[in-house]
C-alpha positions as CSV (number, residue, x, y, z in Angstrom):
1,M,141.6,169.4,145.5
2,A,139.2,167.6,146.7
3,K,138.5,163.0,147.0
4,K,136.8,161.6,144.3
5,G,135.0,159.3,147.6
6,S,133.3,156.6,146.2
7,R,134.7,157.0,142.8
8,V,136.5,153.9,141.3
9,L,137.8,153.8,137.4
10,I,136.7,150.2,136.3
11,G,137.5,149.2,132.4
12,F,135.3,147.4,130.2
13,I,136.0,144.4,128.5
14,C,134.7,142.9,125.5
15,E,132.9,139.4,125.7
16,V,134.2,138.0,122.8
17,C,137.8,138.6,122.0
18,N,138.5,139.8,126.2
19,K,140.2,143.6,125.1
20,Q,139.9,146.0,126.8
21,N,138.3,149.0,125.2
22,Y,137.5,151.4,127.8
23,V,137.8,152.9,131.2
24,V,135.4,155.2,132.6
25,E,134.0,156.1,136.7
26,K,131.9,154.6,138.5
27,N,130.0,155.6,141.5
28,K,130.2,152.3,143.7
29,V,127.1,153.9,146.1
30,N,125.0,154.5,143.1
31,T,125.4,151.9,141.2
32,P,126.9,149.0,143.2
33,T,126.5,145.6,140.9
34,A,128.6,145.4,138.0
35,M,127.6,146.6,134.2
36,K,127.5,145.7,131.3
37,L,126.8,147.7,128.1
38,K,126.6,147.1,124.6
39,K,130.0,149.1,123.2
40,Y,132.1,148.8,120.2
41,C,135.0,146.4,119.8
42,N,137.9,147.8,117.3
43,K,138.9,144.6,117.3
44,C,136.0,142.6,116.5
45,R,134.3,146.0,113.9
46,K,131.2,145.4,115.7
47,H,129.4,146.1,118.5
48,T,129.3,143.3,121.6
49,S,128.4,143.4,124.8
50,H,131.3,144.3,127.5
51,K,131.6,143.8,130.9
52,E,132.8,145.9,134.0
53,T,136.1,144.5,135.5
54,K,138.9,146.1,137.2
55,K,141.1,148.9,135.7
56,L,144.4,147.3,134.7
57,D,147.5,149.7,134.5
């Protein structure tokens, strides 16, 4: 089985309540800067800004 190479797991945490809601893979070569997306937070029950962080186990 082939290795993934430059792809890493990252988590997205809500900027309002600091809850980690999403875990996705990101290519470090194509997207070297930190991502910031507007996603739905279950705890806040609304769409809020989520910032990239290391994946927490």
